[in-house]
Structures are given as C-alpha cells and as structure tokens.
N, C-alpha and C positions, 0 to 999 in steps of 0.2 A: 782216916785213921791215923793215930799219934805218933810221930817220930821224933826219936831222943839222939843225943847227941852219943860221941864213944865213953861219955861216964854213967849213962843208961837215966842221965837226963833228962827231962824234956827239950825237946831243939830252942836255942835263942839264935837272934839272926846273928850273933856274929861266931857262930860254927859254922867251921866248916866242913864238917861232915855229919850228915846225915844215917840213922841206922833203924831201924824195927824190928819187930817180933815177927817172924814169920808162921805159916800156919801150921807149923811145927812147935811153935814156942822160941825156935831158935833166936839170937839175939843177931843179924846182918845187918850189912850194909847196902844201905839203899844205892844201885846202880846206877850211873850218871848216863847222858843220854850217847856214849859213845862205846859203851859198853856193848855187849852184845845181845841180839834181839833176842833170845830164850830167859840173859839174866833179867830183860827189863820188862818180859810181858808177865813173868813169875814176880814182881812186885807187881803190876796192875795189877794183877789177874787176886793177890790177897787183899790190896786195896780194897778192889771194888765189893770181892767177899765179904770183907768186914763192914764196907759201909750201905750197900746196896742190898736190899733184902730180894732172895730169888733169881739171882743171876747167875749165868751160867757161863761154864768154856765157849762156848760157840757162840754166844752174846757178846764176850770179850774180843774174842777173835773176829768177828762183823766188824766192831770196832776198828779192829787195828788195820783192819783191810780198806776202810775207808779212807783211814787217818793217810794210810801209804799212798796212794790212788790222789787222796789231795796234795800230798808232799809233790809230787809229781806237776800237778798244775802248779802252785807256787813255784818250782822252779822251772820252769817256760815263761810263767810269768816272767822273774827276773830275768832268764836272759835279754826274754823280748826289752825290756827296759833298759837291759846294760846297753843293750845295738842301738837302741833308742840317742843316750846320752853317747853314746860314745859318735852314733852320728851329726849328733847335736855340737860336737866337740865340749863338751860336757865332763873333765876331768875329775874329780872329786867323787861323783855319783857314780861313773864308772868305776873309779876305782875299788870304789863303796860295793857296789853291785860284784862285782868280780874278787872281790874275798867272802861275801855273806855267799854266794853257791856252790863251791866246794867244801864249806863246811856243815851247808845242810846235807849235802851228798854224803858228808862223811856218819852223817846220824844213821844207828843202828837200827831206830826206832821212829813209832810217827811222831811228826810234827804238829802239838794239838791248838798252840795257839803262842801268839804274838812274845808271851809275857814267858813263855821255855825259848822265844827265839831272841827271845833280849839276853839267854843267860852264854851263848853263841857267842864265843871272841869275835869282830867284825860287824857284827851284827846291831845295827842303833834303833831308835824310835821310830823315824819314817819306813824302812824295809821289814818293823816288826807289826806296823799299821798297815800295810797292804798285808803282811803274812794273814793277820787278822780274817782281814773282808774275805781270804780268798777263801779262809775254813769257814767262816759263816757264810757263804753268799754262790760257795762254786765259781767264783768270777771276779776278776776285778774292773771296776766301772770304768776306772779312770782310761784303764789300757781299752778295755771296749770300744769306749768314746773317740777314742784317738785313731784306734783302727777304723769305725765307721767314718770317722773325718777325712780320712785318707782315700777311703772307699769314695764318697762323696766328691771330694776332690781330683781323683782319676775322672769319673764322672762327665765334669761339668768341662773337664780340659777336654778328653774323648769326641766331646759336642764340638767346643772352639772350634780342635781342628777339622771338623768335616763344611766350616764353612772357607770359600774357597780366598786362598792368601793369607791364612792363619796355618803358621805351622805349631809345635808345641811348644816353642822359647814366648812365644806373642799370648799362646792362651794359656800358661801358668802363672804370663803378667798379670793378663785381665782379671784370674783367678784373685789371686796378690792385693789386687785392687778391689775388689769386692763386687765382682761379679761372676752371677751365678747361673745367669740362663741369660738365651739369646737376645730376649726383651730387653735385658740390659742394657745391653752395648750400644744404645742408643748415644747417651753420653760418654763412652767410651774416643780415642782418639782413634779413627779409623780412617786405614789408605781409599782410596776409589775405588779398587779392588775388592776390599772387603766390606763398603759399600753394598757393590754390588752382590757380593755372593749373600748377604745378611737376605738381599732384598729378593732373590731368589732361591734362597738357601732351599728350601724342598722340594722347590722342579731340580735344580742340577743333578742331586743326591738320583735323581731316579736315571737309571740306565737307560743308553740309549737303544731302539733297535736299531739291526742293519739298515730295513728302507729306509727310515728316517734320515739316517746319512747319508745313505743314497741320493733321497730327495734335496738335500741342505746342501751337499757338494753341488747336484745338476743344477740348481738354483745361481748358483757362485756362477759355473761354466759360464751358464746363463748370462749373466748380470757381467762380467768381464771380458765374454768375448775374447778377439782379438788382442785387446792390449797386453796378453803375457801371454807366456811362449808356452807355459804347462803349468798344469795343475793336477795336483795327485795326494788321493785321501791316503793316511798311512798309521801307524800304531794297527792293534790287533782289528780294524778294518780288514787291512790287507794282507792279516794273515786268516782272515775269512769267519771270524769270532761274529755271531747271530746277534752281539749286542757291545756299547763302546761306554766307558764314560766319558768321550768329549768327541768334537770333531775336530780331527788334530787333518789340516793340508801343509801342504808346501807348494809357494806357488815362485816359480822361477822367472826372469822377464829377465832381457835384450838389452843393454845397454848402446854408449855408442860408440863402445868399441866389442859387443858384446856380450859383457859384464855388466853385473850391479856391483858395486864396490864392496867386498864382503871382507869376513872380520880377518883377513889377510891383508887388508890395507888394497886391493883391487883398483885400478882407478877406474872412472866411469862416472855416472850419477848418482848421485847420492842415495840411499837404502834408503832410508826414513821418510824419505820423501817417496817413492815409486811408493811403499806399503802404505803412508798415510793416502793416497788419491783412492786407491786397493779396497783399504777400508771406507773412506768415504761414497766410492762409490754401491759398496753394498752397505751403508748404512741408507742410499737415500733409497737402495731398493727394498729396504724392508726388511732385506735378510739380517744384521748386525744389529744390534736392541742397544746395545749398551759396548763401548771402547775403552773401558777403565785403564787396556795398560798398553800403548803403542808404544816400542824402541825403534831401533834402527831395520830390525830383520826380523822382529819380533812380534806379533799380537796378538793378548791373551784377551777376547772378550764372550759378548754373548749373544748366540744367533736365535734366531725362528725358522722354521722349516715355512713354504708358502705357506702351507693346509695344517699345519703346527700350533698346537694350542699351548705346548709344554717350552719353555725357553732352555735351550743347553748350552754347555760351555765352547766355547770354539777357539781353536788358538790355531796363527797362518804362521809360517815361516818362511822369508823372503830368501831366493840364494840365489847365488849364479849358475845360469843354466852347466857351466864348466864345474860345478859340484854336483848335478842331479840326482846321479848314479848314487855317491858316496852316501849325500845324505839319506836320501830315500834306501836305503838299506839301512845308515842308521836309525832313523826313524821308523821304521817297520820292524826291527827287533826280531825275536826276543831276545836280552841281551847277551845271553850263553851262546845263542848262534852269530852274534858280531864280536866277541872276545875271542872267539875262539876262530874264526876270520881271521882276526888281526894280527892274531898269534900264528895261523898260517903265511901270514903276509909278509911280518917279522922274519920268520926263517926264512924266508927265500931272499933278502935282501929287500923289500917291499914298509912304506909305512902308509896301513890305509887309516884312515879319521872320518869324521865326517866332512872335512873340507876336500877330498880327495882323494886319489892314488898314486905315492910320488914312489919311483927309484932311489934307493938310499945311493946317494954319493960316494964314494970311497974316498975323496982329496977333498977338502973343507969348501965345494963349489956347492950351489943350493942344489940342492934335493930336488931331480926332475919331476913336474907333474904330467902324470900318464894322463891319455883320456878319459871321463866316466863320468859322460851325459847318461849315461845307461846302467844301472846294474849287472847288464850283460857284458861291456866293457871291461867291469874289474874283473867279471870271472873268468873271462877269457885271457886275460893278461895275467892272472897267477895259473893257468891252463890246469882250470876246475872247470866240471860242470855248472852250469845254472840249476839253481836250488829256487824252486817256486817256493815263493811268499809263504804258502800255504801248509809249504813240507820242514819249513825250518824251527826247531825246535835248540 
C-alpha cells in the first residue's frame, strides 16, 4: 500500500511521519506501535484489503491473535536470557534485556518482526535476531539448547552423587572436567572410598532386607566374640524398618580403665588401634571385603553376609562403654525425636548429646557426667517413661 508524507507526496526515508488513504479515502496518519490497538488494527485491515485479494476481517483477527501469543513467547525468552546473563555477571547484556522487555510490554500491537523491534528504543540487532527466530519458529533454539544442557548436567551430577563418598561439589567438579558417565571416572583422581563405591555401584544402591542385616550382625557377633563389650545395630533397623540403606553398628569395648579413648579425650587404649583390630578380625572372617575408610572411632567399608551374594555398605562406630546409651539414642533417631528430647533435657538443666548425659554446672566447674550406659538410664534421669525405638517419631 502506498504511503505518503504530510504533503501527500510519496514517502521518503527522511520523512518522520507517514500517512495513507483509508477505505473512505480520508488522508490520515499511520499509527505508531504505541498507539491504541483499534487504530493499528484498522490500519492493518486497510493495508491487507488493498494488497491481499479476498482477505477478511476474521483472517486478520487470527493473524493478530497469533502474533500476540508469540509476543508472550518472546517476552518469556527475553526474561530468561536476562536472568542467565545476570547470573553470569554480564552487566551490559543484562541491562540491554532489562531495557527491551518493558518497551515490548508497552506495545499495543502485535510484534511481527525483528525489523519492527529495531524501531523500538533500546533494542539492537542481537535482540532483534532473537525476536525474528522466535516469531518464525515459535522457539529460541539457543535457549532450548542451554536448557537441555542444564538438564543433562543435572542428570550426570545426580548419577555421580549416587557413588559412595561423592557429594554435590565433587560431582560438579567431575562434570566440569568433562566426565559424563561412571565409566569415564577411571581417569579421575579418586579416593579409595570412591573407587570402592564405583566397584560396587549397582550392589550398594540396592536396599538391604531386614533378615540380611540380622545375618550380618550375627556373623559379626560370632567373629568378635568376647573381644568387645557390646554390639548394637542402630539406624532405621532398630526402629523396626523392613529394609535399610546400610548396616550401621555401634561397638563398645572396655580399655585398661574401663573406657576406650573417646572424642572427649579420655585416657585409655587408642581407639584406632582397637578399631583396626576389629576390622582385621572381620576381614579375616570374610565378612568385611573392603575397608577404604578407617579412623580412630569410625569405620566405613563393604560387607558380605555369609550366604549373601550382594555386597553391602557397613559403618562401625567404636565408643567407650559409658557413652553407649547416648550414642545408641543418637544413632537410632529419628532426628526430630532426638532434637525434641535434647530440648527437654536442656530445659531441665541437662545437656544431652551423642557423648553422654551431663548435669549442667551452675558454677565454672565442669558439667557432671551422669550414667548413660543404657538409654533407660537417660530416660530415668530425666524423669521420663522409656520410649521403645519403634515408637520414636
């Protein structure tokens, strides 16, 4: 359709305003993108009917509606690009998107092309090209590719985190180094625990039936005999669970003065020596097959039931006998129950943690350690009825 300048001569590039003859042959100004919707729709209707044979108002309305919907897709994509650049610390691109988005929102008309967008203040060629792509295809390929890349990255990290001894930080580092599957990790710098975790990846991810936990416990009890004071299975097993993620055991052993050296610095035989002796016995009995983590009081390894075919994770904690009750309570859980009980003890003038029950001193003297060889002793001291493990919530 022919456009004119204010003097009704053919429109030139230097002319700032455009005019046209409407369907009643009135000479009127071409509306801008920021004029009212009806004005712009009328202009487009006149243009279409003068240039496209057989076009109807309904056809024009359908095009208008489709373009309005695509404008929302454009805005969503630009918002996401703004957030990405903001997160990446690209200040200039963030500002560019922040300026363009509200301008597009102000439009009273459909957004039909990148060329149209270039006439909007604050929009450059880069954003205009994104707009063209979205309007033509209904999507922004580069954005979708980045989204898919994020999804792929998260899947790999979640897979790596299922490896024993791997947390989110290490998993993310491996991904950034180019590792995308477990088989690739043979070239990574692995700890002994992680090597074992990969070795038994499929096996230790399986839940352990209660009967098998019991079988491993009985085998350990037979192997250690009277060389330890007590052996207790804790965790969800002790609360009556039908399956467990690992075998979690507490062993107490009496030293020369009745206590193994603990985290509180008690005198007596070295905890690490005693725990190593325990692990050595279990290895020679073919119960423990791998022992990657052995500290002064904590062992984390792999065990196999006497009749078992699947390797299982096992944790053994060594504690002084006088901390058995408090550690049993701590390791049995659940956490909410322990927190509530500790809060009640605190309100009564006690301190309860995995190391024992203490009467808080009202002076500068050391808190008094109270008997906690059993859980029952702790409940009794606090004046509370004993709660069975399976009833703790």
